C-alpha positions as CSV (number, residue, x, y, z in Angstrom):
1,M,32.5,15.8,-5.2
2,A,34.6,14.5,-2.9
3,E,33.5,11.4,-1.4
4,P,31.6,11.4,2.1
5,R,33.8,10.9,5.3
6,A,33.5,7.4,6.6
7,A,31.3,6.9,9.9
8,V,32.6,7.4,13.0
9,F,31.0,5.7,15.9
10,D,31.7,6.0,20.1
11,Q,33.1,2.9,21.6
12,T,32.1,3.3,24.9
13,K,28.6,4.3,23.5
14,L,28.3,1.2,21.6
15,D,29.1,-1.3,24.2
16,K,25.8,0.7,26.2
17,L,24.1,0.2,23.0
18,Y,25.0,-3.3,22.5
19,P,24.1,-5.4,25.5
20,I,23.5,-9.2,25.9
21,P,20.5,-9.8,24.7
22,S,17.7,-9.8,26.9
23,H,14.4,-11.7,26.8
24,A,10.9,-10.6,25.6
25,P,9.2,-8.3,27.2
26,V,5.6,-10.0,27.5
27,T,4.6,-13.7,27.3
28,Q,2.8,-12.9,23.5
29,A,5.7,-12.2,22.3
30,P,8.8,-14.8,21.4
31,R,10.6,-17.3,23.5
32,R,13.8,-18.6,22.5
33,F,15.0,-22.3,21.0
34,P,17.8,-23.8,22.9
35,G,21.1,-23.0,21.2
36,V,22.0,-20.0,23.1
37,T,25.6,-20.1,23.9
38,P,28.4,-17.9,25.4
39,E,29.7,-18.0,21.9
40,S,26.6,-17.2,19.7
41,T,26.1,-14.5,22.2
42,T,30.1,-12.9,21.6
43,T,28.9,-14.0,18.0
44,L,25.6,-11.7,17.3
45,L,27.1,-9.1,19.3
46,E,30.1,-9.0,17.2
47,T,28.0,-9.1,14.0
48,L,25.7,-6.5,15.2
49,R,28.0,-4.1,16.5
50,D,30.2,-4.6,12.6
51,N,27.0,-4.1,10.8
52,H,25.6,-0.7,13.2
53,V,29.2,0.6,12.1
54,Q,29.8,-0.3,8.6
55,W,27.0,-0.2,6.4
56,H,23.7,2.3,5.8
57,I,20.8,1.5,6.3
58,F,19.3,1.1,2.4
59,F,21.9,-0.8,0.7
60,N,21.1,1.0,-3.0
61,E,19.6,3.8,-4.8
62,K,16.1,2.3,-4.6
63,H,15.9,2.4,-0.8
64,F,16.2,-1.7,-0.4
65,H,16.6,-2.0,3.6
66,N,19.7,-3.8,5.0
67,H,18.2,-6.7,6.6
68,A,21.4,-8.4,8.5
69,S,20.7,-7.7,11.8
70,H,17.3,-9.3,11.0
71,H,18.9,-12.3,9.8
72,L,21.2,-12.7,13.1
73,L,18.5,-12.0,15.3
74,A,16.1,-14.6,14.1
75,L,19.0,-17.4,13.6
76,Y,20.1,-16.7,17.3
77,Y,16.8,-16.7,18.4
78,L,16.4,-20.1,16.6
79,G,19.6,-21.9,18.3
80,A,22.5,-20.9,15.8
81,N,25.5,-21.7,16.1
82,G,28.3,-18.6,16.2
83,E,29.8,-20.5,12.6
84,T,26.1,-20.5,11.1
85,M,25.7,-16.3,11.9
86,K,28.6,-15.6,10.7
87,A,27.7,-17.5,7.7
88,A,24.9,-15.6,7.2
89,Y,26.4,-12.2,7.9
90,A,28.3,-13.6,5.0
91,T,25.7,-13.2,2.8
92,H,24.9,-9.7,3.5
93,T,28.1,-7.8,3.7
94,S,29.1,-8.2,0.1
95,Y,26.1,-5.8,-1.4
96,Q,25.6,-3.3,1.2
97,R,26.9,0.4,1.0
98,K,29.2,1.7,3.5
99,A,28.0,4.1,6.7
100,Y,28.6,7.8,5.9
101,E,28.9,10.7,8.2
102,S,26.3,13.1,7.2
103,P,26.7,16.6,6.3
104,G,25.6,17.8,9.9
105,P,24.0,16.8,13.0
106,I,20.8,16.5,13.8
107,T,19.3,18.2,17.0
108,R,15.6,18.5,18.7
109,D,16.0,22.3,16.6
110,N,16.5,20.6,12.9
111,F,14.9,17.2,13.4
112,H,12.6,18.0,10.7
113,E,14.6,19.3,8.0
114,H,16.2,16.9,7.2
115,L,13.2,13.9,7.3
116,A,13.2,11.4,4.3
117,D,17.0,12.7,3.4
118,E,18.9,8.7,3.5
119,D,22.4,11.4,3.4
120,Y,21.3,12.1,7.2
121,Y,20.9,8.4,8.1
122,N,24.0,8.2,10.5
123,A,22.7,11.5,12.0
124,Y,19.7,10.3,13.1
125,L,21.3,7.3,13.8
126,K,23.5,9.1,16.7
127,F,20.7,11.2,17.7
128,F,18.2,8.3,18.8
129,S,22.0,6.7,20.3
130,D,22.0,9.5,22.4
131,E,18.0,9.8,23.2
132,L,17.5,6.1,24.2
133,L,20.3,6.0,26.6
134,D,19.2,9.2,28.4
135,K,15.7,8.7,28.7
136,G,15.0,5.1,27.3
137,P,12.3,3.6,24.7
138,A,8.7,4.3,26.1
139,A,9.9,7.8,26.3
140,V,11.9,8.2,22.5
141,L,9.0,6.3,21.1
142,E,6.1,8.4,22.3
143,E,8.0,11.4,21.8
144,F,9.1,11.0,18.4
145,V,6.8,8.2,16.6
146,F,3.2,8.6,18.4
147,S,3.0,12.1,19.7
148,P,1.0,15.2,18.4
149,K,4.1,16.9,17.7
150,A,6.1,13.9,15.9
151,N,2.3,13.7,13.7
152,I,0.1,16.6,12.9
153,E,1.9,19.6,14.9
154,P,3.6,21.7,12.4
155,P,7.1,21.9,13.5
156,G,7.1,25.6,12.0
157,F,5.6,27.9,10.2
158,G,4.4,26.5,6.6
159,K,6.1,23.3,7.7
160,E,4.1,20.0,6.9
161,P,3.6,17.9,9.9
162,M,6.4,15.1,10.3
163,Q,4.1,12.4,9.9
164,M,6.6,10.3,12.2
165,A,4.2,7.1,12.7
166,N,2.9,7.2,9.2
167,R,6.8,6.8,8.0
168,F,7.2,4.2,10.8
169,L,5.0,1.8,8.7
170,A,6.2,2.8,5.5
171,G,9.3,0.8,3.5
172,L,6.8,-2.4,3.7
173,L,7.1,-2.1,7.4
174,H,10.9,-2.2,7.5
175,P,11.0,0.5,10.3
176,L,8.7,-1.4,12.4
177,I,9.9,-4.5,12.2
178,H,13.8,-3.7,12.9
179,T,12.6,-1.1,15.5
180,G,10.6,-4.5,17.0
181,Y,13.7,-6.5,17.2
182,G,15.3,-3.8,19.5
183,C,12.4,-4.2,21.7
184,E,11.7,-7.9,21.8
185,F,16.0,-8.5,22.2
186,G,16.6,-5.5,24.6
187,I,19.2,-3.7,22.0
188,L,18.8,0.0,21.9
189,G,21.6,-0.3,19.2
190,Q,19.0,-2.0,16.9
191,L,16.1,0.4,18.0
192,A,18.3,3.1,17.2
193,E,18.7,2.4,13.8
194,G,15.3,1.7,13.5
195,L,13.9,5.1,14.3
196,A,16.3,6.4,12.1
197,E,15.2,4.2,9.6
198,T,11.9,5.7,9.9
199,A,13.1,9.2,10.0
200,V,14.7,8.8,6.5
201,H,11.5,7.0,5.0
202,S,9.5,9.2,3.3
203,P,5.8,9.0,4.3
204,L,2.9,6.8,2.2
205,A,-0.1,8.3,1.6
206,P,-2.2,10.1,4.3
207,A,-4.8,7.8,4.4
208,L,-2.6,5.4,6.2
209,T,-2.6,7.5,9.4
210,P,-6.4,9.3,8.6
211,A,-7.0,12.6,11.1
212,T,-10.0,10.8,12.5
213,L,-7.8,7.9,14.0
214,M,-4.9,10.4,15.1
215,Q,-6.8,12.6,17.7
216,Y,-6.0,9.6,19.6
217,V,-2.7,11.1,19.7
218,G,-3.7,13.9,21.8
219,A,-3.7,11.9,25.0
220,A,-0.7,9.8,23.8
221,A,1.8,13.3,25.7
222,T,0.0,13.0,28.6
223,D,0.3,9.3,28.9
224,A,4.3,9.3,27.9
225,A,5.5,9.0,32.0
226,N,3.3,5.6,32.0
227,A,3.9,4.1,28.7
228,T,3.7,0.6,29.2
229,V,5.3,-0.5,31.9
230,S,1.9,-1.3,33.4
231,R,1.6,-3.7,30.9
232,L,5.2,-6.2,31.6
233,T,4.6,-9.0,32.7
234,S,8.7,-9.4,32.6
235,L,11.5,-6.8,32.3
236,F,14.2,-5.7,29.9
237,P,17.4,-5.4,32.5
238,S,19.4,-3.6,29.5
239,F,16.5,-0.7,29.7
240,G,16.4,-0.3,33.4
241,L,12.5,0.0,33.4
242,T,10.4,-0.9,36.9
243,R,7.4,-3.0,36.7
244,A,4.1,-0.6,37.7
245,G,1.5,-3.2,38.5
246,P,-0.2,-6.3,36.8
247,A,-1.9,-5.7,33.7
248,A,-5.7,-5.3,32.9
249,E,-8.1,-7.6,33.6
250,S,-10.4,-8.2,30.3
251,K,-13.7,-6.3,30.6
252,G,-15.7,-8.8,28.8
253,P,-16.4,-10.8,25.5
254,P,-14.2,-9.5,22.3
255,K,-15.7,-6.2,21.4
256,G,-16.0,-5.0,17.5
257,V,-15.6,-7.1,14.5
258,H,-13.0,-9.8,13.6
259,A,-10.1,-8.6,11.2
260,L,-10.9,-11.7,9.5
261,T,-14.0,-10.9,8.7
262,L,-12.9,-7.4,7.3
263,I,-10.9,-9.4,5.0
264,S,-14.0,-11.8,4.2
265,H,-16.1,-8.3,3.5
266,L,-13.5,-7.2,1.6
267,M,-13.5,-10.1,-0.5
268,H,-16.8,-9.2,-1.6
269,D,-17.4,-6.1,-2.5
270,D,-16.1,-5.5,-5.9
271,H,-15.4,-2.0,-5.0
272,F,-12.2,-3.1,-4.0
273,S,-11.8,-5.6,-7.1
274,Y,-7.8,-4.9,-8.9
275,E,-10.2,-4.3,-11.7
276,S,-12.0,-1.8,-10.7
277,I,-8.6,0.0,-9.0
278,S,-6.5,-0.9,-12.3
279,L,-4.2,-2.3,-10.5
280,P,-1.5,-3.9,-12.9
281,P,0.3,-6.8,-11.5
282,P,3.3,-5.6,-10.0
283,T,6.8,-5.3,-11.7
284,G,8.7,-8.0,-9.1
285,S,10.7,-5.4,-6.5
286,E,9.4,-4.1,-3.4
287,E,8.8,-0.9,-6.1
288,D,5.3,-2.0,-6.0
289,T,3.3,1.2,-6.2
290,S,-0.2,-0.6,-6.1
291,F,0.0,-0.1,-2.5
292,E,-0.1,3.3,-3.0
293,R,-2.6,3.8,-5.4
294,V,-5.2,1.6,-3.1
295,L,-4.4,4.4,-0.5
296,H,-5.0,7.1,-2.9
297,L,-7.9,5.9,-4.1
298,R,-9.9,3.9,-1.9
299,G,-7.8,4.7,1.9
300,T,-10.7,6.4,2.9
301,D,-13.3,3.8,2.1
302,L,-10.9,1.3,3.9
303,S,-10.4,3.6,6.8
304,E,-14.0,3.7,7.0
305,L,-14.3,0.1,7.3
306,A,-11.5,-0.4,9.9
307,K,-13.5,2.1,12.3
308,Q,-15.9,-1.4,12.9
309,W,-12.0,-2.9,14.5
310,T,-12.2,-1.1,18.2
311,V,-8.7,-1.5,20.7
312,D,-9.4,-0.4,23.8
313,G,-5.7,0.5,24.5
314,T,-6.3,1.0,28.2
315,N,-7.3,-3.0,29.0
316,A,-4.0,-5.0,28.2
317,A,-6.5,-8.6,27.8
318,E,-8.0,-6.6,24.9
319,V,-4.5,-5.5,23.8
320,E,-3.7,-8.9,23.1
321,R,-7.0,-10.4,21.9
322,K,-6.7,-7.8,18.9
323,I,-3.0,-8.9,18.2
324,E,-3.8,-12.5,18.6
325,E,-6.5,-11.5,16.0
326,L,-3.6,-10.0,13.5
327,F,-1.6,-13.0,13.9
328,W,-4.4,-15.5,12.5
329,T,-5.6,-13.3,9.4
330,N,-1.9,-12.8,8.3
331,V,-0.8,-16.4,8.7
332,V,-4.3,-16.7,6.8
333,L,-3.6,-14.3,4.1
334,F,0.2,-15.7,3.3
335,G,-1.0,-19.4,3.6
336,I,-4.3,-20.0,2.7
337,A,-4.5,-17.2,-0.2
338,G,-0.7,-18.3,-1.1
339,W,-1.8,-22.2,-1.1
340,G,-5.3,-21.1,-3.6
341,G,-3.5,-19.0,-6.1
342,R,-0.7,-21.5,-6.7
343,A,-2.5,-23.2,-10.2
344,K,-2.3,-19.3,-11.5
345,S,0.9,-18.7,-10.4
346,K,4.0,-18.6,-12.6
347,T,5.6,-22.1,-11.1
348,G,2.3,-23.7,-9.9
349,K,3.7,-23.9,-6.6
350,F,2.3,-22.4,-3.3
351,N,2.6,-18.8,-4.0
352,A,4.4,-17.3,-1.4
353,D,3.7,-13.9,-1.9
354,F,7.0,-11.4,-0.2
355,F,4.6,-8.7,0.9
356,F,2.1,-10.8,2.7
357,L,4.8,-12.5,3.8
358,H,6.0,-9.2,5.8
359,L,2.9,-9.4,7.3
360,V,3.6,-12.7,9.3
361,T,7.0,-11.4,10.4
362,S,6.5,-7.8,11.1
363,S,3.0,-8.7,13.3
364,L,5.5,-10.8,15.7
365,F,6.6,-7.5,16.9
366,L,3.4,-5.8,18.0
367,P,3.9,-7.7,21.8
368,S,7.1,-6.1,22.2
369,I,6.1,-2.8,20.9
370,V,3.0,-2.4,22.9
371,A,4.8,-3.4,25.6
372,Y,6.5,0.4,25.8
373,L,3.4,2.2,24.8
374,S,1.3,4.3,26.1
375,P,-2.7,3.3,25.4
376,A,-3.7,6.0,23.2
377,S,-0.4,5.2,21.3
378,T,-0.9,1.1,21.4
379,A,-4.5,1.6,19.9
380,I,-2.8,4.3,17.3
381,L,-0.3,1.4,16.5
382,L,-2.8,-1.3,16.3
383,R,-5.4,0.4,14.3
384,T,-3.1,2.0,11.7
385,Y,-1.6,-1.7,11.4
386,L,-4.7,-3.2,10.7
387,L,-5.3,-0.9,7.8
388,N,-2.0,-1.2,6.2
389,V,-3.0,-5.1,6.7
390,L,-6.6,-3.8,4.7
391,A,-4.9,-1.7,1.8
392,L,-1.9,-4.5,1.1
393,Y,-5.0,-7.4,1.1
394,V,-6.6,-5.1,-1.9
395,A,-2.9,-4.1,-3.4
396,R,-2.1,-7.5,-3.8
397,G,-5.6,-8.8,-6.0
398,R,-8.0,-8.9,-3.0
399,P,-6.9,-12.9,-3.4
400,A,-9.5,-15.9,-2.6
401,L,-9.3,-18.0,0.6
402,P,-10.4,-21.6,0.1
403,V,-10.0,-22.7,3.9
404,A,-12.0,-26.1,3.4
405,E,-10.1,-26.8,0.7
406,F,-7.0,-25.9,2.1
407,F,-7.4,-27.7,5.5
408,D,-8.3,-31.0,3.4
409,S,-5.0,-31.0,1.2
410,V,-2.2,-29.5,2.7
411,T,-0.4,-31.7,5.4
412,P,-0.1,-31.0,9.1
413,A,2.9,-33.2,9.5
414,P,5.3,-31.6,6.8
415,S,8.7,-33.4,6.2
416,P,12.1,-33.0,4.6
417,P,12.9,-35.0,0.7
418,A,12.2,-38.4,1.7
419,A,15.7,-39.5,0.3
420,S,17.5,-37.1,3.0
421,L,15.7,-38.9,5.9
422,P,17.9,-41.6,8.0
423,H,17.6,-45.0,6.0
424,N,19.4,-47.4,9.1
425,T,17.1,-49.6,10.7
426,P,15.7,-48.2,14.3
427,A,17.1,-50.2,16.9
428,D,13.8,-52.5,19.0
429,G,12.1,-50.6,21.3
430,T,11.9,-47.3,19.3
431,L,8.3,-45.9,19.6
432,T,7.3,-45.6,16.2
433,P,9.8,-46.6,14.0
434,E,8.1,-46.1,10.9
435,T,7.8,-42.3,11.8
436,R,10.5,-40.6,10.0
437,T,10.2,-37.1,10.9
438,P,8.5,-37.4,14.4
439,S,8.6,-33.6,15.0
440,A,7.8,-31.6,12.1
441,W,9.1,-28.3,13.5
442,L,12.5,-29.9,14.5
443,A,12.9,-31.2,10.7
444,L,11.6,-27.2,9.9
445,V,14.2,-25.2,12.0
446,Q,17.0,-27.6,11.4
447,S,16.7,-26.4,7.3
448,T,15.7,-23.2,8.0
449,L,19.1,-22.7,10.0
450,E,21.5,-23.2,7.0
451,H,19.2,-21.7,4.7
452,P,20.4,-18.6,3.1
453,D,17.8,-16.5,2.5
454,D,17.1,-14.3,5.3
455,H,12.9,-14.1,5.1
456,L,12.6,-17.8,5.6
457,C,14.4,-17.8,9.2
458,K,12.0,-14.8,10.0
459,L,9.0,-16.6,8.7
460,Q,9.3,-19.7,10.6
461,R,10.3,-18.8,13.7
462,S,7.2,-16.6,13.7
463,L,4.7,-19.5,12.8
464,A,6.6,-21.4,15.0
465,H,5.7,-18.9,18.1
466,F,2.4,-18.9,16.8
467,D,2.4,-22.6,16.8
468,V,3.8,-22.7,20.5
469,L,1.0,-20.2,21.5
470,Y,-2.2,-20.8,19.7
471,G,-1.4,-24.7,18.4
472,A,-4.0,-26.6,20.3
473,T,-6.6,-23.9,18.9
474,P,-9.4,-26.7,17.9
475,P,-11.6,-26.5,14.9
476,G,-14.4,-24.0,15.1
477,H,-12.9,-21.3,17.8
478,L,-12.5,-18.7,15.3
479,K,-16.4,-19.2,14.2
480,K,-16.9,-19.1,18.2
481,L,-15.3,-15.6,18.2
482,G,-18.0,-14.6,15.1
483,V,-15.9,-14.4,12.0
484,E,-17.5,-14.4,9.1
485,L,-15.8,-16.1,6.6
486,D,-16.4,-19.2,4.4
487,G,-15.0,-22.1,5.7
488,V,-13.9,-20.7,9.2
489,E,-15.1,-23.4,11.5
490,R,-12.0,-25.4,10.0
491,I,-9.3,-23.4,10.7
492,D,-7.6,-24.7,14.2
493,G,-3.9,-24.9,15.0
494,S,-2.7,-26.7,12.6
495,L,-2.7,-24.0,10.4
496,F,0.9,-22.6,11.2
497,V,2.9,-25.9,10.7
498,R,0.9,-26.6,7.6
499,V,1.8,-23.4,6.1
500,A,5.8,-23.7,7.5
501,G,5.9,-26.8,5.4
502,L,4.3,-24.5,2.3
503,A,7.4,-22.2,3.0
504,M,9.5,-24.8,2.8
505,E,8.5,-26.9,0.0
506,R,8.7,-23.0,-1.6
507,L,12.5,-21.9,-0.8
508,G,14.0,-25.4,-1.0
509,W,14.7,-27.7,2.0
510,M,18.5,-27.2,0.8
511,R,19.9,-28.8,4.0
512,E,18.5,-32.0,2.2
513,G,19.7,-31.4,-1.1
514,Q,16.8,-29.7,-2.9
515,E,17.8,-26.6,-5.1
516,R,17.1,-22.8,-3.6
517,E,13.7,-21.3,-4.9
518,D,12.6,-17.8,-4.6
519,W,9.5,-15.9,-3.3
520,D,6.7,-14.6,-5.2
521,F,6.3,-11.0,-6.6
522,E,3.2,-11.7,-9.5
523,G,0.4,-11.1,-6.6
524,F,-2.6,-12.6,-7.5
525,F,-4.3,-10.6,-10.1
526,H,-5.4,-13.3,-12.0
527,A,-5.6,-16.0,-9.4
528,Q,-9.6,-15.4,-8.7
């Protein structure tokens, strides 16, 4: 068999697809750390363009994902210089698969014919690049991810519906993450990659996007013209969008059950235990089939439970509250469940679950994505995302959440190893000379910038942003919102820095001399 031809790209289009990054579209999305310079921006764009042209979205036959752009954009956000970014990119290029020309082009007529075929990634990439340059992200997301045509209408006689919203959440949420970076930074090339990645993913079990929920897509097509711009609080210059008016005001107290309450219900219902579903421990890779098994055997029950969590996509204040619920919920799962499962983990340390990690890092992009969605599509995305969270919690073993013990034991002031701290005597007049780490976050970010693990910088920037938004939250806030969870009255805004410290300890303060360690894959099947 002949070798596939190397991928060919139009340089003029590349310049349009990779402009200087813009700021995030809404205040709930991240604001950058200081440190962005012309040099770091040039390096970012050069490496992103090289990644776009040179490499496939999957780096092996198991469909493991190319994370290079995620790493680069996270470092850029955290203020890394160009040399650090080049070194980070080099850690990825050694194992990537070369990009290659697809057997044929993708058009509107044959769009449905090559879904889930990785050989057509390059063709989908070019198709979405042209669509985005022509119509902009709001219209493209509506038509190709959330519309009835993209999800529930058969593309032809005897053909299966395309299930694009389902594919968007597949692959441990990587298509959503990849697309989310494009929405946050205003980079159409990144968006095109994320949408092409969506197209070449197989859909998950239909329970993830149940028919009772997808009825909302009927309104999505008519909403497309007004998609999201009414909720923008700032603009993406590179996308050329215009403001359509102020965001809607809150219409009253929170509606529906809090996401953490749903987690608590699952925790106490043995119908969802790993024993009742016959979940073996995962094998230590992204090929964890327990998630699919949960969707097949408990998907209908989870969908019924998730109906208690409602979203009014026309109410911007409610949408923001619902996204905030997901932020808190995902950090509680990763941090508190991980700390509670340490004794039964293989290392005896914080169980930094690789799968819960992706809940934290993916939720960061929800504000930036919904900024470009119609109200109906916003409801679809958030409710299917919540269903994904619930299913993954069950699939990972439904771990306990020892909230009170966590806040009694985990420091709110993490610090690098003592031996790495300055040993000089502070000058007279120093405000607190005995304090060697006056800002935990500055120490965490400095070490994160030099750590080679691409997931760590994504996690720490997520936690840092949540800390910016909610760090002042007092104990008892979630209880006042009606959350039903043992110990919930102890949860406060220090959650985020405590979890960031645990993650750094688990992965290693490498800049300060500790050895590199890794994430955990074994789950919580024996951590009850």
